[in-house]
C-alpha beads as a LAMMPS data file, in Angstrom:
LAMMPS data file: protein, C-alpha beads

118 atoms
117 bonds

1 atom types
1 bond types

-500.0 500.0 xlo xhi
-500.0 500.0 ylo yhi
-500.0 500.0 zlo zhi

Masses

1 110.0

Atoms # bond

1 1 1 158.590 -416.857 83.918
2 1 1 158.925 -416.843 80.165
3 1 1 157.809 -413.144 79.812
4 1 1 155.064 -410.825 80.226
5 1 1 152.353 -410.413 77.378
6 1 1 149.928 -407.705 76.837
7 1 1 146.937 -409.098 74.784
8 1 1 144.291 -406.254 73.895
9 1 1 140.932 -407.030 72.671
10 1 1 137.462 -405.956 73.245
11 1 1 136.056 -409.607 73.545
12 1 1 136.043 -410.712 76.862
13 1 1 136.125 -414.396 75.971
14 1 1 139.500 -413.869 73.347
15 1 1 141.532 -412.289 76.479
16 1 1 140.199 -415.230 78.946
17 1 1 141.045 -418.077 76.758
18 1 1 144.423 -415.998 75.440
19 1 1 145.312 -415.361 79.298
20 1 1 144.531 -419.143 80.286
21 1 1 146.586 -420.575 77.114
22 1 1 149.582 -418.694 78.093
23 1 1 150.158 -418.225 81.677
24 1 1 149.802 -422.393 81.242
25 1 1 153.190 -422.106 79.231
26 1 1 154.983 -419.744 81.682
27 1 1 153.821 -416.290 80.617
28 1 1 152.891 -413.157 82.784
29 1 1 149.491 -412.038 80.867
30 1 1 147.425 -408.949 81.077
31 1 1 144.413 -408.181 79.700
32 1 1 143.047 -404.639 78.213
33 1 1 139.710 -403.755 76.463
34 1 1 140.836 -401.086 74.343
35 1 1 144.282 -399.418 72.345
36 1 1 143.886 -396.486 75.248
37 1 1 143.919 -398.151 77.807
38 1 1 146.502 -400.520 76.400
39 1 1 148.938 -397.028 75.568
40 1 1 148.029 -396.078 79.413
41 1 1 149.194 -399.870 80.409
42 1 1 152.333 -399.696 78.657
43 1 1 153.210 -396.224 79.816
44 1 1 153.312 -398.116 82.977
45 1 1 154.685 -401.178 82.600
46 1 1 157.086 -403.294 80.656
47 1 1 156.090 -406.062 78.191
48 1 1 157.938 -408.487 76.467
49 1 1 155.231 -408.926 73.891
50 1 1 151.735 -407.146 72.704
51 1 1 149.114 -409.016 70.882
52 1 1 146.128 -406.312 69.195
53 1 1 143.423 -406.779 68.361
54 1 1 142.805 -404.931 65.130
55 1 1 138.946 -403.252 65.698
56 1 1 138.706 -401.937 68.927
57 1 1 136.536 -399.309 70.077
58 1 1 137.821 -396.211 69.984
59 1 1 140.896 -396.229 68.551
60 1 1 142.249 -398.697 65.784
61 1 1 144.368 -401.347 66.722
62 1 1 146.032 -400.417 63.450
63 1 1 146.089 -396.759 64.860
64 1 1 147.635 -397.928 68.140
65 1 1 150.457 -399.896 66.578
66 1 1 153.010 -397.181 66.479
67 1 1 152.284 -396.038 69.801
68 1 1 152.674 -399.228 71.418
69 1 1 155.475 -400.735 69.284
70 1 1 157.731 -397.343 70.233
71 1 1 157.393 -398.036 73.763
72 1 1 160.406 -400.084 74.704
73 1 1 160.832 -401.329 71.536
74 1 1 158.010 -403.871 72.210
75 1 1 157.237 -406.171 69.687
76 1 1 153.046 -405.760 68.620
77 1 1 151.666 -408.469 66.756
78 1 1 148.629 -407.253 64.969
79 1 1 145.056 -410.112 65.320
80 1 1 142.198 -409.417 63.293
81 1 1 139.277 -411.354 61.877
82 1 1 139.225 -409.382 58.726
83 1 1 142.606 -410.530 56.815
84 1 1 143.906 -409.432 53.845
85 1 1 147.125 -408.481 52.077
86 1 1 146.648 -404.917 52.375
87 1 1 145.802 -405.093 56.121
88 1 1 148.689 -406.946 56.830
89 1 1 151.143 -404.558 54.434
90 1 1 149.593 -401.668 56.982
91 1 1 149.971 -403.341 59.778
92 1 1 153.617 -403.769 59.094
93 1 1 154.238 -400.295 57.701
94 1 1 153.430 -399.113 61.180
95 1 1 155.257 -401.558 63.275
96 1 1 153.782 -404.923 63.006
97 1 1 155.817 -407.520 64.248
98 1 1 153.629 -409.938 62.610
99 1 1 149.680 -410.170 62.048
100 1 1 147.383 -413.466 62.878
101 1 1 144.118 -414.132 61.796
102 1 1 141.527 -415.252 64.086
103 1 1 140.543 -417.783 64.985
104 1 1 143.871 -417.629 66.509
105 1 1 145.884 -420.979 66.158
106 1 1 147.504 -420.605 69.940
107 1 1 150.410 -423.226 69.156
108 1 1 151.131 -420.932 66.215
109 1 1 151.715 -417.758 68.309
110 1 1 153.302 -419.607 71.221
111 1 1 155.515 -420.626 68.443
112 1 1 156.288 -417.070 67.418
113 1 1 157.052 -415.845 70.490
114 1 1 159.880 -418.186 70.732
115 1 1 161.366 -417.134 67.597
116 1 1 163.848 -413.748 68.343
117 1 1 161.798 -410.653 66.996
118 1 1 164.055 -409.106 63.859

Bonds

1 1 1 2
2 1 2 3
3 1 3 4
4 1 4 5
5 1 5 6
6 1 6 7
7 1 7 8
8 1 8 9
9 1 9 10
10 1 10 11
11 1 11 12
12 1 12 13
13 1 13 14
14 1 14 15
15 1 15 16
16 1 16 17
17 1 17 18
18 1 18 19
19 1 19 20
20 1 20 21
21 1 21 22
22 1 22 23
23 1 23 24
24 1 24 25
25 1 25 26
26 1 26 27
27 1 27 28
28 1 28 29
29 1 29 30
30 1 30 31
31 1 31 32
32 1 32 33
33 1 33 34
34 1 34 35
35 1 35 36
36 1 36 37
37 1 37 38
38 1 38 39
39 1 39 40
40 1 40 41
41 1 41 42
42 1 42 43
43 1 43 44
44 1 44 45
45 1 45 46
46 1 46 47
47 1 47 48
48 1 48 49
49 1 49 50
50 1 50 51
51 1 51 52
52 1 52 53
53 1 53 54
54 1 54 55
55 1 55 56
56 1 56 57
57 1 57 58
58 1 58 59
59 1 59 60
60 1 60 61
61 1 61 62
62 1 62 63
63 1 63 64
64 1 64 65
65 1 65 66
66 1 66 67
67 1 67 68
68 1 68 69
69 1 69 70
70 1 70 71
71 1 71 72
72 1 72 73
73 1 73 74
74 1 74 75
75 1 75 76
76 1 76 77
77 1 77 78
78 1 78 79
79 1 79 80
80 1 80 81
81 1 81 82
82 1 82 83
83 1 83 84
84 1 84 85
85 1 85 86
86 1 86 87
87 1 87 88
88 1 88 89
89 1 89 90
90 1 90 91
91 1 91 92
92 1 92 93
93 1 93 94
94 1 94 95
95 1 95 96
96 1 96 97
97 1 97 98
98 1 98 99
99 1 99 100
100 1 100 101
101 1 101 102
102 1 102 103
103 1 103 104
104 1 104 105
105 1 105 106
106 1 106 107
107 1 107 108
108 1 108 109
109 1 109 110
110 1 110 111
111 1 111 112
112 1 112 113
113 1 113 114
114 1 114 115
115 1 115 116
116 1 116 117
117 1 117 118
């Protein structure tokens, strides 16, 4: 196993495609539909990487970023369909290891996971 990933997105199709792609590459993948559930999972389990949607029901991904990135210093990548430079700046300030725009380029995500996280 290459590592354990948590994908947080309220869109089941995105979680499903994400799981299929990364499980085929040798990662263990867990899915969560909202930030609150993801935080609870991160309290119970250790993850090597977290991909967090920006727009979620309840707590936004941006608000959940610091709560998730502090847990075991796990790198959290924000994913969004509403990308702009201000969001990228805010996400970095809140602890994101990176920001990826939807539709997701899974090959680019896989390459990013292969690099050491600063």
